[in-house]
C-alpha positions as CSV (number, residue, x, y, z in Angstrom):
1,M,-116.0,133.0,83.8
2,K,-115.5,130.5,86.6
3,R,-115.1,127.7,84.0
4,K,-112.5,129.7,82.0
5,S,-110.7,130.5,85.2
6,A,-110.7,126.8,86.2
7,E,-109.3,125.8,82.8
8,K,-106.6,128.4,83.0
9,S,-105.7,127.2,86.5
10,K,-105.5,123.6,85.3
11,E,-103.3,124.6,82.3
12,A,-101.0,126.6,84.6
13,A,-100.7,123.6,86.9
14,D,-99.9,121.3,83.9
15,E,-97.2,123.7,82.8
16,Q,-95.5,123.6,86.2
17,S,-95.7,119.8,86.6
18,E,-92.5,117.9,86.0
19,Y,-92.0,114.4,84.6
20,R,-88.4,113.7,85.6
21,T,-86.1,110.8,86.4
22,G,-82.4,110.7,87.1
23,S,-81.8,110.7,83.3
24,N,-84.4,113.4,82.7
25,A,-86.6,110.9,80.9
26,P,-90.4,111.4,81.1
27,I,-92.3,109.4,83.7
28,E,-95.8,109.1,82.3
29,P,-98.5,106.4,81.5
30,H,-99.1,105.3,78.0
31,R,-100.2,108.4,76.0
32,S,-100.8,107.2,72.5
33,L,-103.7,109.6,71.8
34,E,-101.8,112.6,73.3
35,R,-98.7,111.8,71.3
36,A,-100.7,111.4,68.1
37,L,-102.5,114.7,68.7
38,G,-99.2,116.5,69.5
39,A,-97.5,115.1,66.4
40,K,-100.4,116.2,64.2
41,I,-100.4,119.7,65.7
42,R,-96.6,120.1,65.3
43,F,-96.8,118.8,61.7
44,T,-99.6,121.1,60.8
45,R,-97.8,124.1,62.4
46,R,-94.6,123.4,60.5
47,E,-96.6,123.0,57.3
48,Q,-97.9,126.5,57.7
49,D,-94.4,127.8,58.6
50,L,-95.5,128.9,62.1
51,S,-93.2,129.0,65.1
52,V,-94.2,127.7,68.5
53,L,-94.6,131.3,69.6
54,D,-96.7,132.2,66.6
55,L,-99.2,129.4,67.2
56,A,-99.3,129.8,70.9
57,G,-100.1,133.5,70.6
58,A,-102.8,132.9,68.0
59,A,-104.4,130.2,70.2
60,N,-104.0,132.3,73.4
61,I,-102.0,129.7,75.3
62,S,-98.4,129.8,76.5
63,A,-95.5,128.5,74.4
64,G,-94.6,126.1,77.2
65,M,-98.1,124.6,77.2
66,L,-98.0,124.2,73.4
67,S,-94.6,122.5,73.6
68,K,-95.9,120.0,76.1
69,I,-99.0,119.4,74.0
70,E,-96.8,118.8,70.9
71,N,-94.6,116.3,72.8
72,G,-97.6,114.4,74.1
73,Q,-96.8,115.2,77.8
74,I,-100.3,116.5,78.8
75,S,-103.9,116.0,77.9
76,P,-105.2,119.3,76.6
77,S,-108.9,120.3,77.2
78,L,-111.3,120.3,74.2
79,S,-111.5,124.1,74.4
80,T,-107.7,124.3,74.1
81,L,-107.7,121.9,71.1
82,Q,-110.5,123.9,69.5
83,S,-108.4,127.1,69.9
84,L,-105.5,125.4,68.3
85,A,-107.6,124.1,65.4
86,N,-109.0,127.6,64.9
87,A,-105.5,129.1,64.9
88,L,-104.4,126.5,62.4
89,T,-107.6,127.0,60.4
90,V,-108.3,123.3,60.3
91,P,-111.3,121.3,61.6
92,L,-110.9,119.9,65.1
93,S,-111.7,116.4,63.6
94,L,-108.5,116.6,61.6
95,L,-106.4,116.6,64.8
96,F,-108.2,113.6,66.3
97,A,-107.9,111.7,63.0
98,A,-104.1,111.7,63.6
99,S,-104.6,108.8,66.2
100,E,-105.9,106.6,63.4
101,E,-103.2,107.3,60.9
102,R,-101.1,104.5,59.5
103,R,-97.9,103.8,61.4
104,D,-94.8,103.2,59.2
105,C,-93.2,99.7,59.1
106,S,-90.2,98.6,57.1
107,F,-89.7,94.9,56.3
108,V,-86.5,93.7,54.6
109,R,-85.9,90.0,53.8
110,A,-82.7,88.3,54.5
111,K,-79.8,89.4,52.2
112,Q,-82.0,92.0,50.5
113,G,-80.7,95.1,52.3
114,V,-79.9,98.0,50.0
115,V,-76.2,98.4,49.5
116,I,-75.2,102.0,49.7
117,E,-71.9,104.0,49.7
118,R,-70.7,105.7,52.8
119,R,-67.3,107.1,53.9
120,G,-65.9,103.6,54.8
121,T,-66.9,102.1,51.4
122,K,-63.5,103.1,49.9
123,V,-61.6,101.1,52.5
124,G,-63.6,97.9,52.0
125,H,-66.6,98.3,54.3
126,L,-69.9,97.1,52.9
127,Y,-73.0,98.8,54.1
128,Q,-76.5,97.3,53.7
129,L,-79.4,99.5,54.8
130,L,-81.9,97.3,56.6
131,G,-84.9,99.6,56.8
132,H,-86.4,103.0,56.8
133,V,-89.1,104.6,58.9
134,N,-90.5,108.1,58.4
135,S,-90.6,110.4,61.4
136,D,-91.0,114.2,61.9
137,D,-88.4,114.3,64.6
138,V,-85.7,111.6,64.2
139,V,-84.0,109.5,61.5
140,V,-83.2,105.8,62.3
141,E,-80.7,104.1,60.0
142,P,-80.0,100.4,60.7
143,Y,-77.1,98.9,58.8
144,L,-75.5,95.5,58.5
145,I,-71.8,96.2,58.0
146,T,-69.4,93.7,56.6
147,L,-65.6,94.0,56.6
148,K,-64.0,91.5,54.2
149,E,-60.5,90.2,54.2
150,E,-59.2,93.1,52.2
151,A,-60.9,95.7,54.4
152,E,-58.8,98.5,56.0
153,T,-59.0,100.2,59.4
154,F,-60.7,103.6,59.5
155,T,-61.2,105.6,62.7
156,G,-62.3,108.9,61.0
157,F,-66.1,108.4,61.1
158,Q,-67.9,111.4,62.7
159,H,-71.5,112.4,62.3
160,A,-74.6,113.6,64.2
161,G,-76.6,111.4,66.6
162,T,-76.1,108.3,68.6
163,E,-74.8,104.9,67.3
164,F,-75.3,101.4,68.6
165,I,-73.1,98.5,67.4
166,Y,-73.8,94.9,68.0
167,M,-71.0,92.5,67.0
168,L,-72.2,89.4,65.0
169,T,-69.0,87.7,63.6
170,G,-65.3,88.2,63.7
171,E,-63.4,90.4,66.1
172,V,-62.4,94.1,66.1
173,V,-60.8,96.7,68.3
174,Y,-63.2,99.7,67.9
175,R,-62.0,103.2,68.7
176,H,-64.3,106.0,70.1
177,G,-62.6,109.3,70.9
178,N,-59.5,108.5,72.9
179,K,-60.6,105.0,74.1
180,S,-60.6,101.6,72.4
181,Y,-62.8,98.6,72.9
182,R,-62.4,95.0,71.9
183,L,-65.6,93.6,70.4
184,R,-66.3,89.9,70.0
185,P,-69.6,88.3,68.9
186,G,-72.4,89.3,71.3
187,D,-70.6,92.4,72.5
188,S,-72.2,95.8,71.9
189,I,-71.3,99.5,72.3
190,L,-73.5,102.6,72.4
191,F,-71.9,106.0,71.9
192,D,-72.1,109.6,70.8
193,S,-71.2,109.5,67.2
194,G,-70.1,113.2,67.2
195,A,-66.7,112.0,68.4
196,L,-64.3,110.4,65.9
197,H,-64.8,106.6,65.8
198,G,-64.3,103.5,63.8
199,P,-62.5,100.1,63.6
200,E,-58.9,100.5,64.8
201,I,-57.6,96.9,64.6
202,L,-59.2,94.2,62.5
203,V,-58.4,91.2,64.7
204,K,-60.4,88.5,62.9
205,R,-61.7,89.0,59.4
206,P,-64.2,88.8,57.8
207,M,-66.5,90.4,60.3
208,T,-70.1,91.6,60.5
209,Y,-71.8,93.9,62.9
210,L,-75.2,95.6,63.2
211,S,-75.0,99.4,63.4
212,I,-78.0,101.5,64.2
213,I,-77.7,105.3,63.9
214,V,-80.3,107.6,65.4
215,Y,-80.1,111.4,64.9
216,P,-82.5,114.4,64.8
217,R,-84.1,115.2,61.5
218,R,-83.0,118.7,60.4
219,Q,-85.8,121.2,60.3
220,A,-85.9,123.8,57.6
C-alpha cells in the first residue's frame, strides 16, 4: 500500500510540474527514450481508435499524466507502463522496442528534387520537393522554388502551418499580410502561413529561394 501511495504521489507531482520558458517551450534534458516510448504509446492508442480519456481510464491514470507521457515530458514508472501495455493489450516489450526503431531520413541529390504542381505553378513558379520525412504529428515540406523570367507575382498563397523562406538568388519584395519585405540573397523570413502571402514585386529575375513549410498532420 505504501509503495502504491508513493507512486501515486510521484505521479501527482509530475503532473503539477511545469517546464516553461518565456515562449512556453519545454525546458528538459535530452529524453530520447521517453519520447520514443511516448510516440509508441500514442501511435498504438490511435491505431486502436482510443482517445486519451479512454486509455487513461483503462490504465487508471489521469489524462494529464498520459498526455505528458505521450509527449515525452516525464519518465513513467514501470508499473505505469505495464498498466498502459495491459490497457492497450500489447506486451510491455513492444513499447520499449520503439526506442530502437528506424528513424526516417530523406536524401535527394542535386537537381533531382521532385517537380510538383502547386497554386503558383500557373504563374510560372517551379516547385521542387527536396525531401519527405514521416511523422505522426507534423508534416515538413522543403521546396526549392524557382521564378523564371516569365514568372508573375502572386500574393494569394494561404495554408496551414509555418513557413520559412531563405533567399538564394535574385531579389523579390515578399508580402505577408499587410506588410512587405525586400529579400536579397542571404535574407530569410519566417511567418504564419495562415495569412495571405507571396511574391509581390519580382525585382530581379530569375530567382530561387528555399521554402520550408511545417504544419500539423491532420488526425482522423
